[in-house]
TORKOL-4160 file (C-alpha; in steps of 0.2 Angstrom, whole numbers, padded with zeros to 4 digits, m for minus):
268
<pt num="1" X="m0010" Y="m0089" Z="0041"/>
<pt num="2" X="m0007" Y="m0107" Z="0039"/>
<pt num="3" X="0008" Y="m0115" Z="0029"/>
<pt num="4" X="m0002" Y="m0118" Z="0014"/>
<pt num="5" X="m0009" Y="m0100" Z="0014"/>
<pt num="6" X="0009" Y="m0093" Z="0016"/>
<pt num="7" X="0015" Y="m0104" Z="0001"/>
<pt num="8" X="0001" Y="m0098" Z="m0010"/>
<pt num="9" X="0005" Y="m0079" Z="m0005"/>
<pt num="10" X="0023" Y="m0082" Z="m0009"/>
<pt num="11" X="0019" Y="m0089" Z="m0026"/>
<pt num="12" X="0008" Y="m0074" Z="m0029"/>
<pt num="13" X="0024" Y="m0064" Z="m0026"/>
<pt num="14" X="0035" Y="m0075" Z="m0035"/>
<pt num="15" X="0047" Y="m0078" Z="m0020"/>
<pt num="16" X="0053" Y="m0094" Z="m0013"/>
<pt num="17" X="0050" Y="m0097" Z="0006"/>
<pt num="18" X="0064" Y="m0089" Z="0015"/>
<pt num="19" X="0075" Y="m0098" Z="0028"/>
<pt num="20" X="0076" Y="m0084" Z="0040"/>
<pt num="21" X="0067" Y="m0067" Z="0043"/>
<pt num="22" X="0081" Y="m0056" Z="0038"/>
<pt num="23" X="0082" Y="m0038" Z="0032"/>
<pt num="24" X="0087" Y="m0044" Z="0014"/>
<pt num="25" X="0072" Y="m0055" Z="0014"/>
<pt num="26" X="0061" Y="m0041" Z="0020"/>
<pt num="27" X="0068" Y="m0030" Z="0006"/>
<pt num="28" X="0064" Y="m0043" Z="m0008"/>
<pt num="29" X="0047" Y="m0046" Z="m0001"/>
<pt num="30" X="0043" Y="m0028" Z="0000"/>
<pt num="31" X="0048" Y="m0024" Z="m0018"/>
<pt num="32" X="0040" Y="m0040" Z="m0025"/>
<pt num="33" X="0024" Y="m0035" Z="m0017"/>
<pt num="34" X="0024" Y="m0018" Z="m0025"/>
<pt num="35" X="0027" Y="m0026" Z="m0042"/>
<pt num="36" X="0014" Y="m0039" Z="m0041"/>
<pt num="37" X="0000" Y="m0034" Z="m0030"/>
<pt num="38" X="m0008" Y="m0018" Z="m0037"/>
<pt num="39" X="m0013" Y="m0003" Z="m0026"/>
<pt num="40" X="m0032" Y="m0001" Z="m0031"/>
<pt num="41" X="m0049" Y="0004" Z="m0025"/>
<pt num="42" X="m0059" Y="m0005" Z="m0038"/>
<pt num="43" X="m0070" Y="m0014" Z="m0024"/>
<pt num="44" X="m0077" Y="0003" Z="m0019"/>
<pt num="45" X="m0084" Y="0006" Z="m0036"/>
<pt num="46" X="m0089" Y="m0012" Z="m0040"/>
<pt num="47" X="m0099" Y="m0012" Z="m0024"/>
<pt num="48" X="m0089" Y="m0026" Z="m0016"/>
<pt num="49" X="m0088" Y="m0026" Z="0003"/>
<pt num="50" X="m0071" Y="m0023" Z="0010"/>
<pt num="51" X="m0069" Y="m0034" Z="0025"/>
<pt num="52" X="m0053" Y="m0032" Z="0036"/>
<pt num="53" X="m0052" Y="m0050" Z="0041"/>
<pt num="54" X="m0037" Y="m0061" Z="0036"/>
<pt num="55" X="m0047" Y="m0075" Z="0027"/>
<pt num="56" X="m0057" Y="m0062" Z="0017"/>
<pt num="57" X="m0041" Y="m0053" Z="0012"/>
<pt num="58" X="m0032" Y="m0069" Z="0007"/>
<pt num="59" X="m0047" Y="m0074" Z="m0004"/>
<pt num="60" X="m0046" Y="m0057" Z="m0012"/>
<pt num="61" X="m0028" Y="m0054" Z="m0014"/>
<pt num="62" X="m0021" Y="m0072" Z="m0016"/>
<pt num="63" X="m0036" Y="m0082" Z="m0022"/>
<pt num="64" X="m0043" Y="m0068" Z="m0033"/>
<pt num="65" X="m0028" Y="m0060" Z="m0039"/>
<pt num="66" X="m0033" Y="m0043" Z="m0034"/>
<pt num="67" X="m0025" Y="m0029" Z="m0025"/>
<pt num="68" X="m0032" Y="m0016" Z="m0013"/>
<pt num="69" X="m0029" Y="m0001" Z="m0003"/>
<pt num="70" X="m0018" Y="0002" Z="0013"/>
<pt num="71" X="m0029" Y="m0007" Z="0026"/>
<pt num="72" X="m0030" Y="m0023" Z="0015"/>
<pt num="73" X="m0012" Y="m0023" Z="0008"/>
<pt num="74" X="m0002" Y="m0019" Z="0023"/>
<pt num="75" X="m0014" Y="m0028" Z="0034"/>
<pt num="76" X="m0011" Y="m0044" Z="0024"/>
<pt num="77" X="0007" Y="m0041" Z="0021"/>
<pt num="78" X="0009" Y="m0039" Z="0040"/>
<pt num="79" X="0001" Y="m0056" Z="0043"/>
<pt num="80" X="0013" Y="m0064" Z="0030"/>
<pt num="81" X="0028" Y="m0056" Z="0038"/>
<pt num="82" X="0022" Y="m0062" Z="0055"/>
<pt num="83" X="0020" Y="m0080" Z="0048"/>
<pt num="84" X="0037" Y="m0080" Z="0042"/>
<pt num="85" X="0045" Y="m0075" Z="0059"/>
<pt num="86" X="0046" Y="m0056" Z="0058"/>
<pt num="87" X="0041" Y="m0046" Z="0073"/>
<pt num="88" X="0027" Y="m0035" Z="0066"/>
<pt num="89" X="0017" Y="m0020" Z="0073"/>
<pt num="90" X="0003" Y="m0012" Z="0064"/>
<pt num="91" X="0004" Y="0007" Z="0066"/>
<pt num="92" X="m0009" Y="0020" Z="0063"/>
<pt num="93" X="m0005" Y="0036" Z="0053"/>
<pt num="94" X="m0014" Y="0052" Z="0047"/>
<pt num="95" X="m0010" Y="0057" Z="0029"/>
<pt num="96" X="m0006" Y="0075" Z="0026"/>
<pt num="97" X="m0018" Y="0084" Z="0013"/>
<pt num="98" X="m0020" Y="0101" Z="0005"/>
<pt num="99" X="m0012" Y="0115" Z="0016"/>
<pt num="100" X="m0004" Y="0102" Z="0027"/>
<pt num="101" X="m0020" Y="0097" Z="0035"/>
<pt num="102" X="m0020" Y="0080" Z="0043"/>
<pt num="103" X="m0033" Y="0067" Z="0038"/>
<pt num="104" X="m0044" Y="0057" Z="0050"/>
<pt num="105" X="m0038" Y="0045" Z="0064"/>
<pt num="106" X="m0034" Y="0028" Z="0057"/>
<pt num="107" X="m0032" Y="0036" Z="0040"/>
<pt num="108" X="m0018" Y="0025" Z="0035"/>
<pt num="109" X="m0010" Y="0008" Z="0040"/>
<pt num="110" X="0009" Y="0005" Z="0040"/>
<pt num="111" X="0020" Y="m0008" Z="0047"/>
<pt num="112" X="0035" Y="m0008" Z="0060"/>
<pt num="113" X="0045" Y="m0024" Z="0057"/>
<pt num="114" X="0059" Y="m0031" Z="0067"/>
<pt num="115" X="0071" Y="m0044" Z="0058"/>
<pt num="116" X="0081" Y="m0058" Z="0065"/>
<pt num="117" X="0096" Y="m0047" Z="0066"/>
<pt num="118" X="0087" Y="m0035" Z="0077"/>
<pt num="119" X="0085" Y="m0021" Z="0064"/>
<pt num="120" X="0069" Y="m0011" Z="0063"/>
<pt num="121" X="0060" Y="m0005" Z="0047"/>
<pt num="122" X="0045" Y="0004" Z="0042"/>
<pt num="123" X="0037" Y="m0006" Z="0028"/>
<pt num="124" X="0023" Y="0001" Z="0018"/>
<pt num="125" X="0016" Y="m0008" Z="0002"/>
<pt num="126" X="m0001" Y="0002" Z="0003"/>
<pt num="127" X="0002" Y="0020" Z="0000"/>
<pt num="128" X="0003" Y="0021" Z="m0019"/>
<pt num="129" X="0018" Y="0030" Z="m0024"/>
<pt num="130" X="0031" Y="0028" Z="m0010"/>
<pt num="131" X="0047" Y="0019" Z="m0006"/>
<pt num="132" X="0051" Y="0004" Z="m0016"/>
<pt num="133" X="0060" Y="m0004" Z="m0001"/>
<pt num="134" X="0057" Y="m0003" Z="0018"/>
<pt num="135" X="0064" Y="0013" Z="0027"/>
<pt num="136" X="0075" Y="0012" Z="0042"/>
<pt num="137" X="0063" Y="0016" Z="0056"/>
<pt num="138" X="0076" Y="0023" Z="0068"/>
<pt num="139" X="0086" Y="0032" Z="0056"/>
<pt num="140" X="0083" Y="0051" Z="0056"/>
<pt num="141" X="0093" Y="0056" Z="0041"/>
<pt num="142" X="0089" Y="0056" Z="0023"/>
<pt num="143" X="0087" Y="0039" Z="0015"/>
<pt num="144" X="0089" Y="0037" Z="m0004"/>
<pt num="145" X="0077" Y="0025" Z="m0012"/>
<pt num="146" X="0071" Y="0022" Z="m0031"/>
<pt num="147" X="0055" Y="0031" Z="m0025"/>
<pt num="148" X="0063" Y="0047" Z="m0019"/>
<pt num="149" X="0073" Y="0054" Z="m0004"/>
<pt num="150" X="0064" Y="0049" Z="0012"/>
<pt num="151" X="0066" Y="0054" Z="0030"/>
<pt num="152" X="0058" Y="0047" Z="0046"/>
<pt num="153" X="0058" Y="0062" Z="0057"/>
<pt num="154" X="0051" Y="0066" Z="0075"/>
<pt num="155" X="0035" Y="0077" Z="0072"/>
<pt num="156" X="0036" Y="0095" Z="0078"/>
<pt num="157" X="0024" Y="0106" Z="0087"/>
<pt num="158" X="0007" Y="0110" Z="0081"/>
<pt num="159" X="m0002" Y="0106" Z="0097"/>
<pt num="160" X="m0008" Y="0089" Z="0091"/>
<pt num="161" X="0008" Y="0079" Z="0092"/>
<pt num="162" X="0013" Y="0066" Z="0104"/>
<pt num="163" X="0032" Y="0067" Z="0108"/>
<pt num="164" X="0034" Y="0050" Z="0100"/>
<pt num="165" X="0024" Y="0054" Z="0084"/>
<pt num="166" X="0035" Y="0052" Z="0068"/>
<pt num="167" X="0033" Y="0061" Z="0051"/>
<pt num="168" X="0037" Y="0051" Z="0035"/>
<pt num="169" X="0044" Y="0064" Z="0023"/>
<pt num="170" X="0047" Y="0061" Z="0004"/>
<pt num="171" X="0057" Y="0073" Z="m0006"/>
<pt num="172" X="0055" Y="0086" Z="0007"/>
<pt num="173" X="0036" Y="0085" Z="0008"/>
<pt num="174" X="0028" Y="0076" Z="0024"/>
<pt num="175" X="0017" Y="0062" Z="0018"/>
<pt num="176" X="0010" Y="0055" Z="0034"/>
<pt num="177" X="0011" Y="0057" Z="0053"/>
<pt num="178" X="0014" Y="0040" Z="0061"/>
<pt num="179" X="0009" Y="0035" Z="0079"/>
<pt num="180" X="0020" Y="0022" Z="0087"/>
<pt num="181" X="0008" Y="0013" Z="0097"/>
<pt num="182" X="0004" Y="m0004" Z="0090"/>
<pt num="183" X="m0014" Y="m0007" Z="0084"/>
<pt num="184" X="m0024" Y="m0022" Z="0078"/>
<pt num="185" X="m0032" Y="m0024" Z="0061"/>
<pt num="186" X="m0049" Y="m0022" Z="0069"/>
<pt num="187" X="m0045" Y="m0004" Z="0074"/>
<pt num="188" X="m0044" Y="0001" Z="0056"/>
<pt num="189" X="m0062" Y="m0004" Z="0052"/>
<pt num="190" X="m0070" Y="0013" Z="0054"/>
<pt num="191" X="m0056" Y="0021" Z="0044"/>
<pt num="192" X="m0059" Y="0009" Z="0030"/>
<pt num="193" X="m0077" Y="0012" Z="0030"/>
<pt num="194" X="m0075" Y="0031" Z="0029"/>
<pt num="195" X="m0063" Y="0030" Z="0015"/>
<pt num="196" X="m0075" Y="0018" Z="0005"/>
<pt num="197" X="m0091" Y="0027" Z="0008"/>
<pt num="198" X="m0088" Y="0046" Z="0012"/>
<pt num="199" X="m0089" Y="0059" Z="m0002"/>
<pt num="200" X="m0075" Y="0067" Z="0007"/>
<pt num="201" X="m0063" Y="0053" Z="0003"/>
<pt num="202" X="m0053" Y="0054" Z="m0012"/>
<pt num="203" X="m0055" Y="0035" Z="m0015"/>
<pt num="204" X="m0074" Y="0037" Z="m0018"/>
<pt num="205" X="m0071" Y="0051" Z="m0031"/>
<pt num="206" X="m0059" Y="0042" Z="m0043"/>
<pt num="207" X="m0053" Y="0025" Z="m0049"/>
<pt num="208" X="m0035" Y="0020" Z="m0047"/>
<pt num="209" X="m0025" Y="0004" Z="m0051"/>
<pt num="210" X="m0006" Y="0006" Z="m0050"/>
<pt num="211" X="0010" Y="m0005" Z="m0047"/>
<pt num="212" X="0028" Y="m0003" Z="m0049"/>
<pt num="213" X="0035" Y="m0011" Z="m0065"/>
<pt num="214" X="0050" Y="m0023" Z="m0066"/>
<pt num="215" X="0061" Y="m0009" Z="m0073"/>
<pt num="216" X="0058" Y="0002" Z="m0058"/>
<pt num="217" X="0045" Y="0013" Z="m0066"/>
<pt num="218" X="0026" Y="0013" Z="m0063"/>
<pt num="219" X="0010" Y="0009" Z="m0072"/>
<pt num="220" X="m0006" Y="0017" Z="m0067"/>
<pt num="221" X="m0024" Y="0016" Z="m0074"/>
<pt num="222" X="m0036" Y="0029" Z="m0068"/>
<pt num="223" X="m0053" Y="0027" Z="m0076"/>
<pt num="224" X="m0048" Y="0026" Z="m0095"/>
<pt num="225" X="m0032" Y="0036" Z="m0092"/>
<pt num="226" X="m0016" Y="0025" Z="m0094"/>
<pt num="227" X="0000" Y="0032" Z="m0087"/>
<pt num="228" X="0017" Y="0023" Z="m0089"/>
<pt num="229" X="0031" Y="0031" Z="m0079"/>
<pt num="230" X="0049" Y="0027" Z="m0084"/>
<pt num="231" X="0062" Y="0025" Z="m0070"/>
<pt num="232" X="0069" Y="0042" Z="m0075"/>
<pt num="233" X="0052" Y="0050" Z="m0072"/>
<pt num="234" X="0047" Y="0053" Z="m0090"/>
<pt num="235" X="0028" Y="0049" Z="m0093"/>
<pt num="236" X="0018" Y="0042" Z="m0107"/>
<pt num="237" X="0000" Y="0047" Z="m0104"/>
<pt num="238" X="m0014" Y="0041" Z="m0116"/>
<pt num="239" X="m0033" Y="0039" Z="m0115"/>
<pt num="240" X="m0040" Y="0021" Z="m0119"/>
<pt num="241" X="m0053" Y="0023" Z="m0132"/>
<pt num="242" X="m0063" Y="0006" Z="m0129"/>
<pt num="243" X="m0069" Y="m0005" Z="m0115"/>
<pt num="244" X="m0059" Y="m0019" Z="m0123"/>
<pt num="245" X="m0043" Y="m0009" Z="m0121"/>
<pt num="246" X="m0047" Y="m0005" Z="m0103"/>
<pt num="247" X="m0051" Y="m0023" Z="m0099"/>
<pt num="248" X="m0035" Y="m0029" Z="m0108"/>
<pt num="249" X="m0024" Y="m0017" Z="m0097"/>
<pt num="250" X="m0032" Y="m0023" Z="m0081"/>
<pt num="251" X="m0030" Y="m0041" Z="m0087"/>
<pt num="252" X="m0012" Y="m0040" Z="m0095"/>
<pt num="253" X="m0004" Y="m0027" Z="m0084"/>
<pt num="254" X="m0012" Y="m0030" Z="m0067"/>
<pt num="255" X="m0018" Y="m0048" Z="m0068"/>
<pt num="256" X="m0036" Y="m0043" Z="m0064"/>
<pt num="257" X="m0050" Y="m0051" Z="m0073"/>
<pt num="258" X="m0066" Y="m0040" Z="m0074"/>
<pt num="259" X="m0082" Y="m0043" Z="m0083"/>
<pt num="260" X="m0085" Y="m0025" Z="m0087"/>
<pt num="261" X="m0076" Y="m0008" Z="m0085"/>
<pt num="262" X="m0078" Y="0000" Z="m0068"/>
<pt num="263" X="m0085" Y="0017" Z="m0067"/>
<pt num="264" X="m0085" Y="0029" Z="m0052"/>
<pt num="265" X="m0100" Y="0027" Z="m0041"/>
<pt num="266" X="m0110" Y="0042" Z="m0034"/>
<pt num="267" X="m0108" Y="0044" Z="m0015"/>
<pt num="268" X="m0121" Y="0056" Z="m0007"/>
């Protein structure tokens, strides 16, 4: 990522170029990313190709004002952090599903980030509802965050656990199992392909566009259903009646310009 691309990305986030890659800078970048770049799967249902290459992701997220899902958001955020001087490792995770079952290999991409002070953090701007700030990677106790109570715990014994695997837990419920071996973005191509084409992926079965609001709440558009969640957890849910209303929400609340309302595609 060259300096001009870094500056354009930071303008998208509304953050000035930092002097040093500190923990405070990481916290600000993480929160601003969640507030300005939506978690969305529209490309899957618009028939747009998802390409895990830095230039293509910059064109989509920075040039096109779009969002994406974990591989795109964390992949690109990791490249930004590295360009700013942070030490970044891409980590693979498997997401816990119904009944505690783990998803496919390379199910999720998260980031391990080391700052100039030497502190190490788990950054994740691509999991939808998650922590607003990075989590202390080496802390094994509870961590309070506006998004909930989190814990990064050593995984325990089901016969499919490496000694170094970690479970990321939110409000007492495991969210994903993290492998600590560093990966490269190309390792996640098969996972991205599966999630964008398989009928077994929840991304192919529904539409989602979501971000944290400036007051610490959340706004989510799923099809025509609009949910605005206040910081105290109360929710206002309504159905949008017209295409014009749906397109206006994409444009005014997410900064996404669309020519027509997306619809869920059929994946056989």
